[in-house]
N, C-alpha and C positions, 0 to 999 in steps of 0.2 A: 602269604608268608606275612604276620604283623610287622606294622612299621616300626621302624629302629627309632628311638629315643635317643637324641643324642645331648648327653648329659654337659657337652661342653655350651650348647645352647640357651637363652636367657626366653623362654617361652613368652613372656610378654612383647619383647621386641622381638623376639629372631635373629638375635644378634648373638656372636660369642659372648660368655659371659666377658667382662672385663671391669678393669681397677679405675676406669677413666670417667665412669657414670655414662659414657655415648649410649644414645637412643636409635642414632640412627645408623647406617651405614657410612656415609659420609663424614661424620663425627669420627668416629672409628679408625675409619681409615687414615685424616689427618693427625690423630692422636698419635696412634700406631708408627707414623711415618716420622714426627716432629720425635718422637720419645726414643725409639731405636734408632734414629740417626747420631741423639747427642750419646746415645749408648755405645755405638761401635766404633766413636770418637775416643769414647776411655779404652777401647776394644785394643787399641792404635798403644798408648800407653801403656797398659796395662796386659797386655794378649793370656788368656787360658792358656794353662798345661799341654803343650803338643804332645799329643798321645796317638793320635790318627785311628780314633776309632768312635764309638757312641759316646765315651764320657766328655773326651773335646766338643764333639758336638752339642750335649747337652749341655755343657756348661760355655757354647756360645751362647745357643738360644735363652738360657735363663740368664743373661748379662744381656742380649736385645731387647727381650721382652718384659722384662723383669716388673716394669713402669704398668704394664698394658694388661697380660694375664696372669690370675693365682697361680697357674699349670705353670708359668714357663720355666724350662728345664726339665719337663719329665714328659715322659715317654705317654703316647696316644694309650687310649682305652678302648677306642672304635676303631672298626674296620673306614676304610674309606677309599674314593675312588675320588676323580674330579666329574666336576656336575657338566658332564659334555657328553651326548649321547653315545653310546658305543666305547665309551674309555672304559680300560681294563680297570680293577683294583689293585691298588698297591696291597704292599706286603700284610699279611694277615697281623694280628696284633699278640696271637700267642707265638709267631716265627720271625718278632722283632730282633731280641736279643740273641737267636744265633744266625740272624741274616747278617743283622751288623757286625759279625764277628769274623764270618765269611767275608765280608767286605774288606772291612778291616785287614784280614791279612791276605786278603790279594793284593792291596796297595803295597803293604808292607816287601811280601814278594817281588812286586814292582820296583823296588827300593824310591819307595816314596815318589816316584818318578823323578827321580834323580839321574842325572848323567845320560840324555836322550838329547837326538837334537830335535827341532822344530815337528816336523812331522810323524817322528815317535810321539814326543810329549803331547800332542795332539791324539793323535789317534789314543792312546791310551787314558788320558783325562776324559775321554768321549767315554770308553770304557765304563771304570770309575766315577763319572759322573752320573751314568745312566743305573749304575748298582747303590747306590745310596740314594738316588731320588726314588726309588723302588721301593728302599726300604720303609721311610716316608716317614719320623720314625715322630714328628710332633701333628696336633691336632690342624695346628696355624705358625704358619714363619719356616716352613722347608728351605723354601728357595734362598730367603735371605743369610739361613744360617750356612747353607750349601755356598753360599758363595764366600759370605766371610773363610770357612773352611778352605777352600782352596785357593783362595788368595795367599792363605800362608801356606798351603804346600805348594803353590807354584811359586813364591818367594824364596823356600827354601830348596826350590829344585833350580833358580835362575831362571825365572820366567816373573811375567807380571801381567794379570789380567786385566782390562778395561772393558768392562761389562755394558758400557754406554751406549754402543751401539746398538744392542741387543733388545729388541719388543717382546712384552711379554707373549707377546699372539708366536713368534717367531721359535721362544724357547720354549712353547706348552708344545708346540707342532714337530720340534726336532727329539723333546723326549716322549712321546707317543710313538712319532717312527721308529725309536730305538727300543721302548718297551713292546709296544704291540706288534712289531714285523721286523726286528731285528734287523732294522735299516739305522745304519749310523753316520750315512751321507747328510742329512742333517744336522747332525749334530756338531761334527767338523766342519762342516760348512760356517756355523754358530763358532765354533772357537779359532777358527781360520782368523774372524774380525777383532776375536778377544786379545788371543794371545801373543805378547811381543816379547824378547828380550828385559830383562832386568834391567832396570836405569833408563830405558828411553823415555824421552822429555815429551811430553804433551805439548802439542802448539797451542800456545796461551792465547785463542785467539778470542775463544768465546766467556763470557763472564762463568759461567761452570768452567772451565780450563781454571783460569785464572784462580778461582777458589781453592780449588783441588792441589794447584801448585803450591798455595800457602800453607795447607793444611798434609795430613794423612792420606795423599794419594790412593795407596792400594784399600783400604775400605773403605775411605769416602769415593770411588768409582763404584762400588757395589753395590753400597747403599744408594747414591744418586741413581744407579738404573733401579733400582727396585722399587725410588719411590717417585722417580720422574718417570719408569716406562711400567709400571702397574704389574713387573715381572711376575708377582706372588698371586696378583688377584683376577687376571681374564676366565678364569675357569675354576673359581674357588674347591676347593677339596667338600665333599657330603660325606655324610657319616650313611654307609649303607651296608647289609649283609653280604658276603662272596657269593655269588654264586656260578653253576656252570663248572663244565670241568677243566678248566685254567682258572679256577681258583686258586690263593695263594695257600690253601690247606696241602695243595699236592708240594709243599717246598719239601726239600730235601730227596725227593725222587730218584733225580739224576744223581751220580757220585760227583764230588767235589773234586776238582783238579786247580791247584790254585796256580799262580804265579800268570803268565801271558795266554795259556787258554783260557780259553772264555767259561769254560766253566757251565753250573747248570744255572746263571744268571739268577742265582736265589731263588729258585723256584719254578721260573716262568713256565 
């Protein structure tokens, strides 16, 4: 099979094409962290329209990455998988529109996670987080976009998410267990560390907590987690063609059942 040419990469540097002139991964990571942090703060003051679907994801991504990538807010045009041995592919490019509609419909059928006790909320959040992670609509920045999105959904449902206890490797392992083995135990355990009732006051014992209390806590906590724990970078995705019998081309083979039924898991 011919090697896939990733149009998002600069052939000279091997890095994602960017607007900041970065020529090393370290320089790109630093610029990306600083610039998206500023844009996330702006999101708190001027949030995007809460539509609960791919349009909201695209608007969040565009806001966060507009200074870093020329394709901010645009759906990816290559198939991806995590750059880890044995990792399965995310949803194929041709199925993203349909898959995202299914994911949005399921979330609406769950009443946007409103009216649930904590255990129910964690259980359903784990399911929907996995669904959108499988859609993985962008070439880079899916994790940060998801966390801003779920912060908004959680707040509207009476909960808040503090992502700081979660390390990138833990997030990756939980996502892989859910996606590849349908084992949601690690993801529920991860969210058990993250979810608290809205209005819970952080313990202002660290410099980070004091800063968070002086600013917008929900957005800043999501961005602090991404920036400090590197949640988007432990196993960065690479462009690879889908292969094998479980490739995303099988999307749609199982009947879709909305609501609390697990459904087709977007074609897995």
